[in-house]
Structure formats: structure tokens, C-alpha cells
C-alpha positions in Angstrom: -2.4 -2.3 -3.1 -0.4 -0.4 -0.5 -1.7 0.8 2.7 -2.9 4.4 3.3 -3.2 3.7 6.9 -3.5 5.5 10.2 -1.2 3.1 11.8 0.3 3.1 15.3 -2.2 4.3 17.7 -1.5 6.8 20.5 -2.4 5.8 24.1 -1.4 8.6 26.4 -3.1 11.4 24.4 -6.4 13.0 24.3 -8.3 15.6 22.2 -11.0 18.0 22.4 -13.8 20.3 21.5 -14.2 21.5 18.0 -12.6 25.0 18.1 -11.1 25.2 21.6 -7.7 26.5 22.8 -5.0 24.3 24.2 -5.0 26.0 27.6 -8.1 24.1 28.6 -6.5 20.7 27.7 -8.5 20.5 24.5 -7.6 20.3 20.9 -9.4 21.9 17.9 -9.5 20.7 14.4 -7.6 23.8 13.4 -4.8 22.9 15.8 -4.4 19.5 14.1 -4.9 20.4 10.4 -5.3 24.1 9.5 -2.4 25.1 7.3 -1.8 28.4 9.2 -2.9 27.4 12.7 -1.8 23.8 13.2 0.7 23.0 15.9 3.4 20.4 16.1 3.2 17.8 18.7 6.2 15.6 17.7 8.6 14.3 20.3 12.2 15.3 20.1 14.2 13.1 17.7 16.4 10.2 18.9 20.1 10.5 18.9 21.4 9.4 15.4 23.6 6.4 16.0 24.9 3.6 13.8 27.6 1.0 13.6 30.5 1.2 11.2 32.4 -1.5 9.4 35.1 -1.4 12.2 32.4 -2.2 14.8 32.5 1.3 16.2 29.4 3.1 17.4 29.1 6.4 15.5 27.0 9.4 16.5 26.1 11.7 13.6 25.1 15.3 14.0 24.2 17.8 11.3 24.2 21.6 11.8 24.4 24.4 9.4 25.4 22.1 6.6 28.3 20.6 8.5 28.3 16.9 9.4 30.0 16.0 12.7 30.8 12.3 13.3 32.0 11.0 16.7 33.1 7.6 17.8 31.3 6.7 21.1 33.0 4.6 23.7 30.4 2.1 24.6 31.8 1.6 28.1 32.3 5.2 29.2 30.2 7.0 26.6 33.0 9.4 25.9 33.0 10.8 22.4 35.9 11.3 20.1 35.2 13.5 17.1 36.5 12.1 13.8 38.8 14.3 11.9 36.9 14.0 8.7 36.0 17.4 7.3 32.3 17.1 6.7 31.5 20.7 5.6 29.1 19.5 2.9 27.5 22.9 2.4 30.9 24.4 1.7 31.8 21.8 -0.9 28.5 22.2 -2.7 28.8 26.0 -2.9 32.4 25.7 -4.0 31.2 23.6 -6.9 28.9 26.3 -8.1 25.6 25.1 -6.7 23.2 27.9 -5.7 22.8 28.6 -2.0 19.2 27.4 -1.7 19.8 24.1 -3.5 23.1 23.6 -1.6 21.4 24.0 1.7 18.7 21.5 0.8 21.1 19.0 -0.6 23.4 19.3 2.4 20.6 18.4 4.7 19.7 15.3 2.7 23.3 14.2 2.2 24.3 14.8 5.8 21.8 12.1 6.9 23.6 9.5 4.7 27.2 10.1 5.8 29.1 7.2 7.4 32.7 7.0 8.4 34.0 4.5 5.8 31.9 5.8 2.9 33.5 8.6 1.0 31.3 8.8 -2.1 27.7 10.0 -2.3 25.5 10.6 -5.3 23.0 13.4 -5.8 21.2 15.1 -8.6 21.3 18.8 -9.5 19.8 20.5 -12.5 19.0 17.2 -14.2 22.6 16.0 -13.9 24.3 13.4 -11.7 26.8 14.6 -9.2 29.3 13.1 -6.7 30.0 14.3 -3.2 33.6 13.2 -2.7 34.5 13.4 1.0 37.9 11.8 0.3 39.0 14.8 -1.7 36.7 17.3 0.0 34.7 18.4 -3.1 31.6 17.9 -5.1 31.8 17.4 -8.9 29.5 16.8 -11.9 29.5 13.3 -13.4 27.2 13.8 -16.3 26.6 16.8 -18.6 23.2 16.3 -20.2 20.8 18.8 -18.5 18.2 18.1 -21.2 17.8 14.5 -20.1 17.6 13.6 -16.4 19.4 10.6 -14.9 17.6 8.7 -12.2 17.9 5.6 -9.9 21.6 6.0 -9.8 23.6 3.5 -7.7 27.3 3.1 -7.0 29.1 -0.1 -7.8 30.3 -2.1 -4.7 33.8 -0.9 -5.3 32.6 2.7 -5.7 34.4 3.1 -9.1 31.3 3.2 -11.3 27.8 4.4 -11.2 24.9 2.9 -13.0 21.7 4.8 -13.7 18.8 5.2 -16.1 18.2 7.8 -18.8 14.7 7.4 -20.1 14.2 3.7 -20.4 17.8 2.6 -20.9 20.7 1.7 -18.6 23.9 3.8 -18.5 27.2 3.6 -16.7 29.7 6.3 -15.8 33.3 5.7 -14.7 33.8 7.8 -11.5 37.5 8.6 -12.1 37.1 9.9 -15.6 33.4 10.9 -15.6 33.0 9.2 -19.0 29.6 7.8 -19.8 28.7 4.5 -21.6 25.3 3.4 -22.7 24.7 -0.2 -21.7 21.3 -0.9 -23.3 19.5 0.3 -26.4 15.9 0.2 -27.6 14.3 1.8 -24.5 10.9 3.3 -25.3 7.5 3.9 -23.9 6.7 0.2 -24.3 10.2 -1.2 -23.8 11.8 -0.6 -20.4 15.4 -1.6 -19.7 16.2 -1.5 -16.0 13.1 0.4 -15.1 10.1 -1.1 -13.3 6.7 -0.6 -14.9 3.8 0.6 -12.8 2.4 -2.7 -11.5 5.8 -4.2 -10.7 6.7 -1.0 -8.8 3.4 -0.8 -6.9 2.8 -4.4 -6.1 6.1 -6.3 -6.1 9.3 -4.2 -5.6 7.8 -1.3 -3.6 6.1 2.0 -4.2 8.4 4.7 -5.4 11.2 2.2 -6.3 11.7 2.2 -10.1 15.2 0.6 -10.2 15.2 -2.8 -11.9 19.0 -3.4 -12.0 21.4 -4.9 -9.5 25.2 -4.7 -9.4 27.1 -8.0 -9.1 29.5 -8.3 -6.1 32.5 -8.0 -8.4 31.3 -4.6 -9.8 31.9 -5.9 -13.3 28.3 -6.5 -14.4 24.6 -5.9 -13.7 21.5 -7.9 -13.8 18.5 -6.1 -15.0 14.8 -6.6 -16.0 13.4 -5.8 -19.4 9.6 -5.0 -19.6 7.7 -5.3 -22.9 4.6 -3.2 -22.2 3.1 -3.2 -25.7 0.1 -5.3 -24.8 -0.6 -3.6 -21.4 -3.7 -1.4 -21.6 -3.3 2.4 -21.1 -5.3 4.2 -18.5 -5.8 7.9 -18.9 -6.1 10.4 -16.1 -7.3 13.6 -17.9 -5.9 16.2 -15.5 -8.9 18.5 -15.6 -7.5 20.4 -12.6 -5.3 22.5 -14.9 -5.2 24.3 -18.3 -3.8 23.0 -20.5 -4.8 19.5 -19.3 -2.1 17.6 -17.4 -2.9 14.3 -18.8 -1.3 11.2 -17.2 -1.1 8.0 -19.3 -0.2 4.9 -17.4 0.3 1.3 -18.7 -1.9 -0.3 -16.1 -3.1 -4.0 -16.3 -6.4 -4.5 -14.5 -7.4 -7.9 -13.3 -7.4 -10.3 -16.3 -5.6 -7.9 -18.6 -2.3 -8.6 -20.3 0.7 -8.2 -18.0 4.0 -6.9 -19.2 6.3 -9.6 -20.6 9.5 -9.6 -18.5 13.0 -10.9 -19.3 16.1 -11.1 -17.1 19.3 -9.9 -18.7 23.0 -9.5 -17.8 25.1 -6.6 -19.1 28.8 -6.0 -18.3 30.6 -2.7 -18.0 31.6 -2.9 -21.7 28.0 -3.2 -22.8 28.1 -7.0 -23.6 24.5 -8.1 -23.1 22.9 -11.6 -22.7 19.5 -12.9 -21.7 18.8 -15.7 -19.3 16.6 -18.5 -20.5 12.9 -18.4 -19.7 12.4 -21.5 -17.6 8.6 -21.4 -18.0 8.0 -20.8 -21.8 4.4 -22.1 -21.6 3.3 -20.1 -18.5 2.6 -16.4 -17.6 5.1 -15.6 -14.9 6.4 -12.8 -12.6 10.0 -12.2 -11.7 9.6 -11.0 -8.1 13.2 -11.0 -6.8 16.6 -10.5 -8.5 20.0 -10.6 -6.7 23.4 -12.2 -6.3 24.9 -14.8 -3.9 28.0 -13.6 -1.9 30.2 -15.4 -4.4 28.6 -13.8 -7.4 26.0 -16.3 -8.6 22.7 -14.9 -10.0 19.5 -15.6 -8.1 15.9 -14.9 -9.1 12.5 -15.5 -7.6 9.8 -16.5 -10.1 6.0 -16.9 -9.6 3.1 -17.9 -11.7 0.8 -15.1 -12.7 -1.8 -15.7 -9.9 1.0 -16.3 -7.4 0.2 -19.8 -6.2 3.8 -20.9 -6.2 7.3 -19.3 -5.9 10.5 -20.8 -7.2 13.9 -19.6 -6.1 16.2 -20.2 -9.0 20.1 -20.3 -9.0 21.8 -19.6 -12.4 24.9 -21.3 -13.7 28.3 -19.6 -14.3 27.2 -18.5 -17.8 24.0 -17.1 -16.3 21.8 -18.7 -18.9 20.5 -21.9 -17.4 19.0 -22.1 -13.9 17.7 -24.6 -11.4 15.1 -24.5 -8.7 16.7 -24.6 -5.2 13.6 -23.9 -3.2 9.9 -24.2 -4.3 7.1 -22.7 -2.2 3.4 -23.5 -2.6 0.3 -22.8 -0.5 -3.5 -23.6 -0.5 -4.2 -20.0 -1.5 -1.4 -17.6 -2.5 2.4 -17.5 -1.9 4.0 -14.3 -0.6 7.1 -12.8 -2.2 9.9 -13.9 0.2 13.2 -12.4 1.2 16.4 -13.8 -0.4 18.2 -16.4 1.7 21.0 -15.6 4.2 24.0 -17.6 3.1 26.3 -19.4 5.5 30.1 -20.0 5.1 29.5 -23.7 4.3 27.4 -22.8 1.3 24.1 -23.5 3.0 21.6 -20.9 3.8 18.8 -19.7 6.1 15.4 -19.4 4.3 12.2 -17.7 5.5 9.0 -19.5 4.5 5.2 -19.3 5.2 4.7 -23.0 4.3 3.3 -23.8 7.8 0.9 -20.9 7.6 3.3 -18.8 9.8 6.6 -17.2 8.7 9.5 -19.4 10.1 13.2 -20.1 9.5 14.5 -23.2 7.7 18.1 -24.3 7.2 19.2 -25.7 3.9 22.6 -27.3 3.2 25.0 -26.6 0.4 23.2 -29.1 -1.8 20.0 -27.1 -1.4 18.4 -29.8 0.7 16.2 -29.0 3.8 18.4 -29.7 6.8 16.5 -28.3 9.8 13.3 -26.5 10.7 14.8 -23.9 13.0 11.6 -22.1 14.3 8.0 -23.2 14.5 4.8 -22.3 16.4 1.8 -20.1 16.3 3.8 -16.9 15.7 5.8 -15.3 13.0 9.4 -14.2 12.3 9.3 -10.6 11.3 12.8 -10.0 10.0 16.3 -11.6 10.1 19.1 -9.4 11.3 21.8 -11.8 10.5 23.7 -15.0 11.4 26.3 -15.1 14.1 28.3 -18.0 12.9 30.9 -17.6 15.6 28.3 -18.5 18.1 26.2 -20.6 15.8 23.0 -18.6 16.2 20.5 -16.5 14.2 19.3 -13.1 15.3 15.8 -12.1 14.3 12.6 -10.3 15.4 9.3 -12.1 15.9 5.8 -11.6 17.4 5.9 -14.7 19.7 5.1 -12.8 22.9 3.2 -9.8 21.5 1.0 -10.4 18.4 0.7 -6.6 17.8 4.3 -5.8 18.3 7.7 -7.6 18.1 10.7 -8.7 20.1 14.3 -9.6 19.4 15.3 -13.2 19.6 18.3 -15.5 19.1 18.1 -19.2 18.2 20.8 -21.8 17.5 21.5 -22.9 13.9 20.4 -26.3 15.2 17.0 -24.9 16.2 17.7 -25.0 19.9 18.0 -22.4 22.6 15.4 -19.9 21.5 16.0 -16.8 23.7 14.1 -13.5 23.8 16.6 -10.6 24.1 14.1 -7.6 24.6 12.3 -7.1 27.9 9.8 -4.2 27.4 6.8 -4.9 25.2 6.2 -2.8 22.1 7.7 -2.5 18.7 11.5 -2.7 18.5 13.8 -1.4 15.8 17.2 -3.0 16.3 20.6 -2.5 14.7 23.3 -5.0 15.5 27.0 -4.3 15.2 29.1 -6.4 12.7 30.2 -9.0 15.2 26.8 -9.3 16.9 28.2 -8.4 20.3 26.0 -5.4 20.9 22.8 -3.9 19.5 21.0 -0.6 19.5 17.3 -0.7 20.2 14.8 2.1 19.6 11.3 1.1 20.7 8.0 2.4 21.8 4.5 1.1 22.6 1.0 2.3 22.9 1.8 3.4 26.4 5.5 4.2 26.0 7.0 7.1 24.1 10.2 6.3 22.1 13.3 5.1 23.9 16.7 4.2 22.6 19.3 2.1 24.5 22.5 0.0 24.0 22.3 -3.7 24.8 24.8 -6.5 24.9 24.3 -9.7 23.0 22.3 -11.3 25.8 19.8 -8.5 26.0 21.3 -6.7 29.0 20.8 -3.0 28.9 24.1 -1.2 29.1 23.0 2.4 28.7 19.7 4.2 28.2 20.5 6.8 25.5 17.1 8.4 24.9 13.9 8.6 26.8 11.8 11.0 24.8 8.9 11.3 27.1 5.7 13.2 26.4 6.2 16.1 24.0 5.9 19.4 25.9 2.9 20.6 24.0 0.9 17.5 24.8 1.4 17.5 28.5 -1.4 19.9 29.1 -3.9 17.9 27.1 -6.8 16.0 28.5 -6.0 12.5 27.5 -8.5 9.9 26.1 -8.5 6.6 27.8 -7.2 4.0 25.4 -7.7 0.3 26.0 -6.5 -2.7 24.1 -8.5 -5.8 24.0 -8.9 -9.1 22.1 -12.4 -10.0 20.9 -13.4 -13.6 20.3 -14.9 -14.2 16.9 -17.6 -16.8 16.4 -15.1 -19.6 15.8 -12.8 -18.5 18.6 -10.2 -16.5 16.7 -8.9 -13.6 18.8 -9.4 -10.3 16.9 -7.2 -7.3 18.0 -8.9 -4.1 19.0 -8.4 -0.6 20.4 -10.8 1.7 22.1 -10.5 5.4 22.6 -12.9 6.4 25.3 -13.9 10.0 26.1 -11.9 11.5 29.0 -15.1 11.8 31.0 -16.4 8.4 29.9 -19.4 7.2 31.8 -20.3 3.5 31.2 -23.9 4.3 32.1 -24.3 6.6 29.1 -24.7 5.8 25.4 -22.0 6.9 23.0 -21.9 7.2 19.2 -19.0 5.2 17.7 -16.5 6.2 15.1 -14.8 3.0 13.7 -11.6 3.1 11.7 -10.2 0.2 9.7 -8.1 -0.8 6.7 -9.2 -4.5 6.5 -6.8 -5.5 3.7 -4.7 -8.6 3.8 -1.8 -8.6 6.3 -2.2 -4.8 7.0 -3.0 -4.3 10.7 -4.2 -1.1 12.2 -3.8 -2.3 15.8 0.0 -1.9 16.5 1.8 -1.7 19.7 3.8 1.5 19.0 3.7 5.2 19.8 2.1 7.7 17.4 1.3 11.4 17.5 -1.9 11.0 15.5 -4.3 13.0 17.6 -7.4 12.8 15.5 -8.9 9.9 17.3 -8.4 11.7 20.6 -10.0 14.8 19.2 -13.1 12.7 18.4 -13.0 11.1 21.8 -13.1 14.5 23.5 -16.0 15.4 21.3 -18.0 12.6 22.9 -17.4 9.8 20.4 -16.0 6.4 21.2 -13.3 5.6 18.6 -12.8 2.0 17.8 -10.2 0.2 15.7 -10.7 -3.5 14.9 -8.6 -5.7 12.7 -10.4 -8.6 11.0 -8.3 -11.7 11.1 -7.0 -11.4 7.5 -5.7 -7.9 8.3 -4.1 -8.9 11.6 -0.8 -10.2 10.2 -1.0 -13.2 12.6 0.4 -15.6 10.0 -0.7 -15.8 6.4 -2.8 -18.8 7.3 -5.2 -16.4 9.1 -5.6 -14.6 5.7 -5.8 -17.6 3.4 -9.6 -18.2 3.9 -10.4 -15.0 2.1 -8.8 -16.4 -1.1 -11.2 -15.7 -4.1 -13.8 -14.1 -1.8 -12.6 -10.7 -0.8 -15.1 -8.8 1.4 -17.2 -11.7 2.6 -15.2 -13.1 5.5 -13.8 -9.7 6.5 -17.4 -8.5 7.0 -18.2 -11.6 9.1 -15.3 -10.7 11.5 -16.3 -7.1 11.7 -19.9 -8.0 12.5 -18.6 -10.3 15.3 -16.8 -7.3 16.6 -20.0 -5.3 16.6 -21.7 -8.0 18.6 -19.0 -7.6 21.3 -19.4 -3.8 21.2 -23.2 -4.2 21.7 -22.5 -6.4 24.7 -20.6 -3.6 26.4 -23.8 -1.7 26.9 -22.5 1.9 26.4 -22.3 1.9 22.6 -25.3 3.4 20.7 -25.6 0.7 18.0 -27.8 2.9 15.9 -25.1 5.5 15.6 -21.9 3.9 14.3 -19.7 5.4 11.6 -17.2 3.4 9.5 -14.1 5.0 8.1 -11.5 3.7 5.6 -9.2 4.6 2.7 -8.0 2.5 -0.2 -8.8 -1.1 0.8 -10.5 0.5 3.8 -12.6 2.6 1.4 -13.4 -0.6 -0.5 -14.5 -2.4 2.7 -16.5 0.6 4.0 -18.5 0.8 0.7 -18.8 -3.0 0.8 -20.1 -3.0 4.4 -22.5 -0.2 3.7 -24.0 -2.2 0.7 -23.9 -5.6 2.3 -25.1 -4.9 5.9 -27.2 -2.5 7.9 -24.9 -2.3 10.9 -23.3 1.1 10.2 -25.3 4.4 9.9 -22.7 6.4 7.9 -19.5 5.5 6.0 -16.4 7.5 5.0 -15.4 5.9 1.7 -11.9 7.0 0.7 -10.4 6.1 -2.7 -12.4 2.8 -2.9 -12.0 -0.1 -5.2 -15.7 -0.7 -6.1 -15.2 -3.8 -8.2 -12.1 -5.9 -8.2 -12.2 -6.1 -12.0 -11.1 -2.4 -11.9 -8.0 -2.9 -9.8 -4.5 -4.0 -10.9 -3.7 -7.5 -12.0 -0.9 -8.4 -9.6 -2.6 -7.4 -6.3 -6.1 -8.5 -7.3 -5.2 -11.9 -8.8 -3.1 -12.8 -5.8 -6.2 -12.8 -3.7 -9.0 -13.3 -6.2 -7.5 -15.3 -9.1 -8.4 -14.4 -12.7 -11.9 -12.8 -13.2 -12.7 -15.3 -16.0 -12.1 -18.2 -13.6 -13.8 -16.7 -10.5 -16.8 -14.8 -11.7 -18.9 -15.5 -8.7 -16.2 -14.4 -6.3 -15.8 -11.1 -8.2 -19.5 -10.6 -8.3 -20.0 -11.2 -4.6 -17.1 -8.9 -3.7 -18.4 -6.1 -5.9 -19.8 -2.9 -4.5 -21.1 -1.9 -7.9 -23.4 -4.9 -8.1 -24.8 -4.2 -4.6 -25.3 -0.4 -5.0 -29.1 -0.9 -4.8 -28.6 -2.2 -1.3 -26.8 0.8 0.1 -27.9 1.4 3.7 -27.2 4.6 5.5 -25.3 7.6 4.1 -21.8 7.8 2.6 -19.2 10.4 1.9 -17.0 9.4 -1.0 -13.6 11.0 -1.2 -11.2 10.6 -4.2 -8.2 12.3 -5.8 -8.8 13.1 -9.5 -5.3 11.9 -10.5 -5.2 8.7 -8.5 -3.1 6.4 -10.6 -3.5 3.5 -8.1 -7.2 3.2 -7.4 -8.6 4.9 -10.4 -11.3 7.6 -10.1 -13.2 5.3 -12.5 -14.1 3.2 -9.4 -15.9 6.2 -7.8 -17.5 7.4 -11.0 -18.9 3.9 -11.8 -20.2 3.6 -8.2 -21.9 7.0 -8.5 -23.5 5.9 -11.7 -25.0 2.8 -10.1 -26.2 4.8 -7.1 -28.0 7.3 -9.3 -29.6 4.5 -11.3 -30.8 2.9 -8.0 -32.1 6.2 -6.6 -29.5 6.3 -3.8 -28.1 9.5 -2.2 -24.4 10.1 -1.7 -22.0 12.9 -0.8 -18.8 13.5 -2.7 -15.5 15.2 -2.1 -13.1 15.3 -5.0 -9.4 16.5 -4.7 -8.3 18.0 -7.9 -4.8 16.9 -9.0 -4.5 14.6 -5.9 -3.1 11.1 -6.2 -4.0 8.0 -4.1 -3.1 9.7 -0.8 -4.1 13.4 -0.9 -1.2 15.7 -0.1 -0.8 19.3 0.7 -1.8 21.3 3.8 -4.9 22.9 2.3 -6.1 19.6 0.7 -5.8 17.8 4.0 -7.6 20.6 5.8 -10.4 20.4 3.3 -10.7 16.6 3.7 -10.6 16.6 7.5 -13.1 19.5 7.7 -15.5 17.8 5.4 -15.3 14.6 7.4 -15.9 16.4 10.6 -18.9 18.3 9.3 -20.4 15.1 7.8 -19.9 13.2 11.1 -21.6 16.0 13.1 -24.5 16.3 10.7 -25.1 12.7 9.9 -24.3 10.6 13.0 
């Protein structure tokens, strides 16, 4: 399950009375959400900078369809315009693309342009096109407007492009624009190179359907094949339109048959072979596929319920494989990044084996050589290995559990050094030799900045200091405080409070609580955001509270492991501990607390409203109401198989506790939600009716898991605001 989250919380903002004007420092709901009246409060964008392969700092600007690239002197900040003709709009129009499409395509392509890269792919009228900056033109590569190509990707040598048509893999030679079909047999239930729904959603990333990977030599591709024939079909009827816009999705719920997956290799001539299944007696998942720098095939395999992960290296024939790293855990094992390989054939591996994400060095014989980092903190991402100086560059939350910093550490595990000074969340881009890095960062109290640093973390130049957006400077700002709350066993829970601008601790305030609560998905993050809704509520006289239960906090997977096979139960315990702290503050009206969540947050809100009496009202967005109704990969990771954990599924069920609903709930759901199916809401309503329980309902016709569209969002926010005023 992915996160529909109000992440990153604003600290210097405020909001206001229901329908007020901005000149009194207050916001209205219309100013935030009304399609015709809303205002923009975004800060100005950061300067677009990147490093090229020659280690140069490049500034990119796009105006009127023309890309302007400049080399920036990092010492003087003088800029030399590159003599590349980047009039993308002109090339597109010259190729016969209509003006409106050309304008839109030019804007998208302009954001991708880099100095050394001359070829860019795009789609127009169901065909694949190439933007060729080397020859200053755009040209059509395929000629089948009746069948769209998608997921196209250039080979490393930029001489070929691989893509999907339907559920088969194709290749086109760039020079001749000749097409070759690489796989056959693709159908509704047989997918070659295309991810199915559950692999896309829960393993490789929402919206990413590509299941093929070029080898470094550009001569072959690895790809996944999915046999979906046994996967149940879920039907979304599409009653929002006539004729019906029915959506049929092969969707395995917990315990259902998963797709059968094979790993294949196909070369540019269409010669195809299949790798051996190393686990013929087990149900498995293939969670990573890729190549070593010298062209050896790698794949990450897991058992169905994800209690172990094997990183397998394939032989020269790409048939047989051996395990070079195995990961296990007392609960579940996360999908892990591929290793970073060293010149000596060894590699750096990220692992959660200690309960925290840390770095490990393996030698060329795949033996553990050194534990590089350790401690009660987590590595967030690895930027690369600077072998010249024998160090690894990475980000971690050692200093700031709700943010990150940039660090270096020796390949021998010595000399850990923090390279960033200001607290917050840092987005860093190193140059190719690791001599300099660009850092764009922000925090709850700091609007975005961007600066250039040397490799020791010394700031060389402040490039951008965005500051408060002009439209927000006149607003009355809510007071935002960050605090840690000690749970009953001493674990420190992360929390944010938005207090009304005229907050008086002697008064009693109703509380609006927002959460997500799902594993490793924190809401309390030390970064800037322009989400003003919580400040709007604060100016209406509500205290807004955000609390991450420990399993959501992302403070090491060990903090989430205790929820294994018992979703809902321990999360509720932490949230109740938070309420005990809130009570002790004295100013919270504990009889007037609202709880709000979407997706997993909708699940937890409905679970809390049926398993406790602590909250008066609940906003239940797109809820899972019984884990038997959600997809196999996500659910079984945390709950195991339903047939092997009946009591855990029953105790985590909202449906089975509907008779215990306390307080009033507003249920919100999109009718075409292919992620958390509307079935969850319908079955909950059925139980509530049988138990004589009242509920309120907002359906969003045609909407998916996250409602989109200005009028839909306005309807949703208006309904929530009216429900809050009336019921709390």
C-alpha cells in the first residue's frame, strides 16, 4: 500500500476563518481549494542545476520552448552559454507536430536536457519519436498509430530503443527506424516485460510498468514474464458514465493465487532463453532485476510472505545462479537496493539485519568483510563510493530522526563525518569525482535553500534562499511545535502541534488529529511544505496534532517488526499513549477529538473508532476494512497468509468490530479505486446497517485511490469542513 499522505508539515504558516479575505491575515477554505477562487502560495523554484559527465556544473533554463544550458564556474560563478542549439519547440513544429502538442512536449523535454545527452524519446499520436539534438531535428521512429508504444527506454549506447506494444517487447534500431518484435504470446494473462498490478503497486513502484532492463553492452535485455491466468479478476463497474467504463484488474487479495513469474533474457536478434527457477517447490517473488557493471545478471528473490531475501548472481550463460547474500528477519524482510560494486569486485550492501539500515562491505568472493556503519539510526541512501579517497558518501538520520544529513565514512568503517550543518531534509547531488556537492534542503522552520559545498561540507556559495512566498507574508501564522512523546515502554514518538495564533493555555481546545499510521510511513518530517489546511484549522480554533506511532516512524525496521501479524493492535496502543500525553497538557478538550486518515490512515481511523472510545469523530478515507480484502504482497508482508493467521486477521478487522463503533464517522471513497477497492467501504456499510450504526458517506464518481481534479477536491474538503463544524 502506498501512501496518500499529507507529508512535510509547515511551520511558519497560519490559516484562518472560514470565508475570510487575505488582507486580515486569514485564509478561507475557498482560497485553499475552490477551483475558481483558490490562490497559489508556492515559493519560487530553485535554480535548475546538475553535474555533467565532464564534472561541470550546468544551469538549465527553459523559456518559450528553447533550452538554454550554461556552464557555471564554481569559483567565480561566471556562466558560459553552451553553443548547443536547444530550440526544441522549433524542431517539433518542423517535424509536423501541431502547435499545442509541440508546446507541451517542449516543456517536458526541456526539463530532461543534459549537455552530453543528444537523444530523447517521446510519444505523439500513439507513436514513438526521437528528439535528436545532435542533428537538430525530431523524427518518428514507429508508424503504428493504431497500437501505442509505452515504457520506451534507450539502450546504453543510444543506438536502440526497447519498448512495449500490448504485452510484448519490441526493439527499434535508431539509425534505420526498423522495428523488431522480441517476444511473442503476450496477452491479457501473459505479460512479457510489463509489470502486473500487484508488482507495480507493491514492489517496483506505482506507475512504473516497465519490467525489462538493458544489459551494459546494449546487446540484450533481461525481462520478467507474468502468467496471470490464476489471479482473480476484480471488477470496477464504472457507474459514473454511460456506457459503463468498466475496469477489470487482475488483483490477488491476501491468500489468493499470485502471478507466476519467470526471468528471461532476449538479445537484439530475438534469441530468447529463460533462467532456471531456483525455488521450484516454493512460491516466490522476483523483487529486483539488474546487471553488474561487467554485465553479469543479478536478481533479488523473496518467498511469498517476504521473510527472506536472496540476492542471486547468474553465470555467463544466465541460466544458473548462486546466492551471494541472504537476508532474514524475525518478521519480514524489506526489498533492498542493489549493491554498489567496487573496482576490486567487492561491493557495498545495505541491510536491515540489525533492525536498522546499515552498510556492509563484501569482498570479491561474496564474503562479509566489514560492518561499515552501525548504531541506533538508519542509512537513508547511498550516493556513491569515492574509491580515490576510500570513502562512502551517504545520507542518514543519525542526528535528526525526522530528517536526514549527508555523511562520509571510510571503506574500513572509520572516520564517520557529517557534512551538512543545518538541520532538516537534504537532497544532495554529488559531482562525478565527489569533490563538490549541490544541496537543496529545508526544514519545518526553514524555507528551501540551495548551496554549493566542497567535499568536506564547507559552503562555497549560497545559490538560492527562497524565503517566505510573498502571498504568505501577510498571514497570521499558527504556532507549530515539535515534540517527542514517551510511550509506556519509553519509546519516543514523534509529534507536531499546530496551535491557534491566539492560543491560550488556560482555555480548552478541540483537537483535529491527522495520521497515516502505516509501516515506515512517517507524517512528522523535518521539511518545508505549503500545505496550509492545518493552519486554516488552527485559526478556526482547533489544535491540529500529528503523531506517528512507532511502526510508522521509520526509525529502523525493528521499530515496526512488533506489528507483524497483528496490524492495528500496537498502533492503537501508541496512539492512546499519545492521547494520555495530550490530556496531561491541560488545554485539550478530550471529549472533542477528531481523527483523520486516508488509505492506511483510513483503515486505522476506522479501526480506532471501532476499538476505542477516545475519538469523537473520524474521517475515514479509502479504508481497508478487513485485511483479507487487500492485495497479497502488501498484506502478507505484514500479516502472513490469512489461512495461517486467522486470529490476527480477525483482531485487525474493522468489519468484525462494526458493532462497537463509537462516535460518528464520515467515510470517503472513490468509486474506481483499483487499490483499496470500494468493496471495503460497501462491506463496512453493510455491517454498520446490520448493527444499527449511523454513518455519513461521500463517494467520488470515477475517482481512484487519491481523488483528483479541482472540483472533486473542493467537494471533499468542503464536506470534511462541514462535518467537523457540525459534529465536533
